[in-house]
C-alpha positions in Angstrom: -100.4 42.4 22.9 -99.1 43.3 26.4 -96.5 46.3 26.9 -94.5 46.5 30.1 -92.1 49.5 31.0 -89.9 50.2 34.0 -89.2 53.7 34.5 -86.1 52.8 36.7 -84.2 50.8 34.1 -85.8 52.6 31.0 -86.5 49.1 29.8 -89.6 48.0 27.6 -91.0 44.7 27.0 -93.8 43.8 24.5 -95.5 40.3 24.5 -97.8 39.0 22.0 -99.9 35.8 22.1 -101.0 33.8 19.2 -103.3 31.0 20.8 -102.3 27.5 21.8 -99.8 25.1 20.1 -100.6 21.5 19.3 -99.6 20.5 23.0 -102.0 22.9 24.5 -99.5 25.4 25.6 -99.6 29.1 25.1 -97.8 30.3 22.1 -96.1 33.7 22.6 -93.2 36.0 21.5 -91.6 38.8 23.3 -89.2 41.5 22.7 -87.2 43.6 25.2 -85.4 46.9 24.5 -84.4 50.2 26.0 -86.6 53.2 25.5 -86.4 56.8 27.1 -90.1 57.0 28.4 -93.4 55.3 28.0 -94.8 57.4 25.3 -91.8 56.3 23.0 -92.1 52.8 24.1 -95.8 52.6 23.0 -94.8 54.0 19.6 -92.0 51.4 19.3 -94.0 48.6 20.5 -96.2 48.8 17.4 -93.3 48.0 15.3 -91.9 45.1 17.4 -95.3 43.7 17.6 -95.7 43.6 13.6 -92.1 41.9 13.4 -93.0 39.5 16.2 -96.3 38.5 14.4 -94.6 38.0 11.2 -92.1 35.7 12.7 -94.9 33.6 14.3 -96.5 33.3 10.9 -93.2 32.0 9.3 -92.9 29.7 12.4 -96.4 28.6 11.7 -95.9 27.9 8.0 -92.6 26.0 8.7 -94.4 24.0 11.4 -97.0 22.8 8.9 -94.5 21.4 6.4 -92.5 18.1 6.7 -89.3 20.4 7.8 -91.0 21.7 10.7 -92.0 18.2 12.0 -88.5 17.1 11.2 -87.3 19.9 13.4 -89.1 18.5 16.5 -88.5 14.9 15.8 -84.7 15.4 15.3 -84.5 17.4 18.7 -86.4 14.8 20.5 -84.1 11.8 19.0 -80.7 13.7 19.0 -81.5 14.3 22.8 -81.8 10.5 23.4 -80.1 8.4 20.7 -76.5 7.6 20.9 -73.9 9.7 19.1 -73.3 7.0 16.7 -77.0 6.7 15.7 -77.2 10.3 15.3 -74.3 10.6 13.2 -75.4 7.8 10.9 -78.7 9.3 10.1 -77.5 12.7 9.5 -77.3 12.2 5.5 -80.7 10.8 5.5 -82.2 13.6 7.3 -80.5 15.8 5.2 -81.7 14.0 1.9 -85.2 14.1 3.4 -85.2 17.7 4.1 -83.9 18.8 0.7 -86.2 16.5 -1.4 -89.3 16.8 0.7 -89.3 19.2 3.4 -90.9 22.2 2.1 -94.2 20.1 1.3 -97.1 21.1 3.8 -97.9 17.9 5.6 -101.5 18.3 4.8 -100.5 18.0 0.8 -97.9 15.1 1.2 -99.1 12.0 -0.9 -98.0 8.7 -1.7 -97.1 10.0 -5.4 -94.8 12.4 -3.8 -93.1 9.6 -2.1 -93.2 7.3 -4.9 -91.6 9.8 -7.2 -89.0 10.3 -4.3 -88.1 6.7 -4.0 -87.7 6.4 -7.8 -85.5 9.5 -8.0 -83.3 7.8 -5.6 -83.3 4.6 -7.6 -82.5 6.0 -10.8 -79.7 8.5 -9.5 -76.3 7.7 -11.0 -72.9 8.9 -10.6 -70.6 10.3 -13.6 -69.5 6.7 -14.4 -73.0 5.8 -14.8 -73.2 3.5 -11.5 -76.1 3.8 -9.0 -75.6 6.1 -6.2 -78.0 4.2 -3.6 -78.5 0.5 -3.2 -82.1 -0.8 -2.6 -81.2 -1.1 1.1 -80.1 2.3 1.5 -83.2 3.7 -0.3 -85.6 1.4 2.0 -83.6 2.9 5.1 -84.8 6.4 3.7 -88.4 5.3 3.6 -88.2 3.8 7.0 -86.9 7.1 8.4 -89.9 9.0 6.6 -92.5 6.6 8.2 -91.0 7.1 11.5 -91.3 10.9 11.4 -94.6 10.8 10.1 -95.8 8.4 12.6 -94.4 10.5 15.5 -96.3 13.3 13.9 -99.5 11.4 14.0 -98.9 10.8 17.6 -98.3 14.6 18.1 -101.6 15.4 16.0 -99.6 17.3 13.4 -100.4 14.6 10.8 -103.7 13.3 10.2 -102.5 10.0 8.9 -99.6 8.1 7.6 -101.1 7.0 4.3 -98.5 8.9 2.1 -95.7 6.9 3.4 -97.7 3.5 3.7 -99.1 3.6 0.5 -95.8 4.2 -1.3 -93.8 1.1 -2.5 -90.4 1.1 -1.3 -87.6 -1.2 -2.7 -86.9 -4.5 -1.0 -83.7 -4.6 0.9 -81.0 -6.6 -0.3 -80.2 -9.8 1.9 -78.3 -9.2 4.9 -74.6 -10.1 4.8 -74.4 -13.7 6.0 -71.9 -13.8 8.8 -68.6 -15.5 7.5 -66.3 -16.3 10.4 -63.0 -17.6 9.8 -62.1 -21.1 9.9 -60.5 -22.6 12.9 -57.2 -23.1 11.1 -57.3 -19.3 9.8 -58.3 -18.1 13.2 -55.3 -19.9 14.8 -53.0 -18.2 12.4 -54.4 -14.8 13.1 -54.5 -15.3 16.7 -51.1 -16.7 17.1 -49.3 -14.1 15.0 -51.0 -11.0 16.6 -48.9 -8.6 18.7 -49.8 -8.9 22.5 -52.2 -5.9 22.9 -54.1 -6.9 19.5 -54.2 -10.6 20.9 -56.1 -9.6 23.9 -58.6 -7.8 21.8 -58.8 -10.5 19.3 -59.6 -12.9 22.5 -62.2 -10.9 23.8 -64.1 -10.8 20.4 -63.4 -14.3 19.6 -63.7 -16.1 23.0 -66.2 -13.6 24.7 -68.1 -12.4 21.6 -67.5 -8.6 22.7 -68.2 -5.8 20.1 -65.5 -3.6 19.4 -66.6 -0.6 21.5 -67.3 -3.0 24.6 -63.8 -4.2 24.1 -62.3 -1.0 24.5 -64.7 0.2 27.3 -64.0 -2.9 29.4 -62.2 -2.0 32.6 -60.2 -4.1 35.2 -63.2 -3.8 37.5 -65.4 -5.7 35.1 -63.1 -8.6 35.2 -64.5 -11.0 37.8 -62.7 -14.2 37.7 -64.6 -16.1 34.9 -67.3 -13.4 34.3 -66.9 -10.1 32.3 -69.3 -7.4 33.5 -70.2 -5.8 30.0 -71.9 -2.6 31.4 -70.4 0.0 28.9 -69.1 0.8 25.3 -67.2 3.2 23.6 -68.6 5.3 20.6 -66.9 7.4 18.3 -67.8 11.2 18.1 -65.5 11.9 15.4 -62.4 14.2 15.3 -60.8 11.7 17.3 -63.2 11.9 20.3 -65.2 9.4 22.0 -67.8 8.9 24.7 -68.9 6.1 26.9 -72.4 5.0 26.9 -74.3 1.6 27.7 -74.0 -1.2 25.1 -75.9 -1.6 22.1 -79.7 -1.3 22.7 -78.8 -0.5 26.6 -78.3 -4.3 27.1 -75.8 -4.8 29.9 -74.9 -8.4 30.5 -72.5 -10.6 32.3 -70.6 -13.1 30.0 -69.3 -16.3 31.3 -65.4 -16.8 29.8 -63.3 -20.0 30.0 -60.2 -20.5 32.4 -57.8 -19.9 29.3 -59.1 -16.3 28.6 -59.4 -15.5 32.5 -55.7 -16.6 32.6 -54.6 -14.5 29.6 -56.1 -11.5 31.0 -54.4 -12.0 34.3 -51.0 -12.4 32.6 -52.0 -9.0 30.6 -52.6 -7.2 33.7 -49.1 -8.4 35.2 -47.5 -7.1 32.1 -49.1 -3.9 32.2 -48.1 -3.3 35.8 -44.4 -4.4 34.9 -44.5 -1.9 32.2 -45.7 0.9 34.4 -43.2 0.1 37.0 -40.3 0.4 34.5 -41.1 4.0 34.2 -41.8 4.6 37.8 -45.6 4.7 37.6 -48.2 2.6 39.4 -50.9 1.1 37.4 -54.4 2.3 37.8 -56.7 -0.2 39.8 -59.6 0.5 37.5 -58.2 1.5 34.2 -59.2 0.1 30.8 -58.3 -3.4 30.0 -56.7 -2.0 26.6 -55.1 0.8 28.1 -52.9 3.0 25.7 -49.7 2.3 28.0 -47.4 4.3 25.7 -49.2 7.4 26.1 -50.3 7.1 29.7 -48.0 4.5 31.9 -50.8 4.5 34.5 -53.0 2.8 32.3 -55.9 5.2 32.6 -56.2 6.1 28.9 -58.4 3.9 26.7 -57.0 3.0 23.3 -58.9 4.7 20.6 -61.7 2.9 18.6 -59.8 3.8 15.1 -56.6 2.2 16.6 -58.2 -1.3 17.1 -59.8 -1.2 13.6 -56.7 -0.2 11.8 -54.4 -2.6 13.9 -56.7 -5.6 12.9 -56.9 -4.4 9.3 -53.2 -4.1 9.0 -52.9 -7.5 10.7 -55.4 -9.4 8.6 -54.0 -7.9 5.3 -50.5 -9.0 6.4 -51.7 -12.6 7.2 -53.5 -12.8 3.8 -57.1 -12.5 5.3 -58.0 -9.1 4.1 -61.8 -10.3 3.8 -62.0 -11.1 7.7 -63.5 -8.3 9.6 -62.8 -7.7 13.4 -66.6 -8.4 13.7 -66.4 -11.8 12.2 -64.5 -12.9 15.3 -67.7 -12.4 17.1 -69.4 -14.4 14.6 -66.7 -17.0 15.1 -67.6 -17.0 19.0 -71.3 -17.4 18.4 -71.0 -20.1 15.6 -68.6 -22.0 18.0 -71.1 -21.9 20.9 -74.0 -22.9 18.5 -71.8 -25.9 17.0 -70.9 -26.9 20.5 -74.7 -27.5 21.3 -75.0 -24.5 23.6 -78.7 -23.6 23.9 -79.7 -20.7 21.7 -81.0 -18.6 24.8 -77.5 -18.9 26.2 -75.9 -17.7 23.1 -78.2 -14.9 23.1 -77.4 -14.0 26.5 -73.7 -14.1 25.9 -73.9 -12.0 22.7 -76.3 -9.4 24.3 -79.1 -9.8 21.8 -82.2 -8.2 23.3 -84.4 -10.8 21.5 -83.9 -14.4 20.7 -85.1 -14.0 17.0 -82.2 -11.8 16.3 -79.8 -14.6 17.2 -81.8 -17.3 15.4 -81.9 -15.1 12.3 -78.3 -13.9 12.1 -76.9 -17.5 12.8 -79.7 -19.2 11.0 -77.0 -21.3 9.1 -75.5 -22.4 12.2 -78.5 -23.4 13.8 -79.7 -25.4 10.6 -76.5 -27.4 10.9 -77.1 -27.8 14.5 -80.4 -29.4 13.6 -78.8 -31.8 11.2 -76.3 -32.7 13.9 -79.1 -33.4 16.2 -80.7 -35.6 13.7 -77.4 -37.4 13.3 -77.1 -37.9 17.0 -80.7 -39.4 17.2 -79.8 -41.8 14.4 -76.6 -42.6 16.2 -78.3 -43.3 19.4 -81.1 -45.4 17.6 -78.4 -47.5 15.7 -76.6 -48.2 18.9 -79.8 -49.2 20.8 -80.6 -51.6 17.8 -77.0 -53.1 18.0 -77.4 -53.5 21.8 -80.8 -55.3 21.6 -79.3 -57.4 18.9 -76.4 -58.5 20.9 -78.9 -59.1 23.9 -81.1 -61.3 21.6 -78.3 -63.6 20.9 
């Protein structure tokens, strides 16, 4: 323990040291207070030292548990992950803390994890229905594995056998993309109000995600190219924030003349609406500006607006099962059906890996293979017919 006392200010400070932490840094705690003289400060320092060492012991006990590891893991990831990702895993982290958090890291075993998984699989609501799907339970297991693996890198966990030796349930099959048919899409598009129609076009003719649509600015529209460099994310309570697109994968999306002309017409309409109320449209406002709230076009539409507007429109047109994101699937499927190479589809969609595109749109790729085989057959038949004619 070290005691510092300043006669001028009558302030005392006690510092205690408790060795090095797992990162090799000195672990210490201190307490500052006012004391009338050095003699009194020395007497009071003994009490403060006792309390500080007790706090260190409690912290050390917590650090040695799964909760302590989660504290550090969550602090690191909350600072780097997107707000939507942080919010999405909040419930899983809470469940992990409640069920396993107090177990010391050196005592966590595979039976602990297996029992935990079984409890989630057998949990039912008052009506007798399961409260968690196998996919959700498997996601909990994946989170625990990520936390323990980071703990191993930090030398806080000797190994991750506890989670690796457990048996999580298999995830249910991913929902197969179900884009609307060409006829259904035409009805949904033609009957939409103008501002919603622009959003639909950006999803169905450029493959943009919801957040990317609402974050798109006029400076991002460069003739027949859209520079997709940002997206809006929902922070809750009606708040939103701009960030990089999903997986931080910025991209340039080539668009056809029809969509380029539609965007130009939309901009002219916004300019005219601004002039009607004596305002000037901002040069670099959002494409989907909330012109009713802000005639200058600087205020973007909210994420909830687009979701609700699409939902109501789809219900009205008798297509309640068609999600806004299905329009992006429509775009991808149309590209693949047209014979566009898969790497180009990947680039247009903003997937970081080609395997993602191939897996998500496997049904379209498979049908493309059948069309390729049919095309080869047609060319072979044409060649045979040609040679037959030449031979006569």
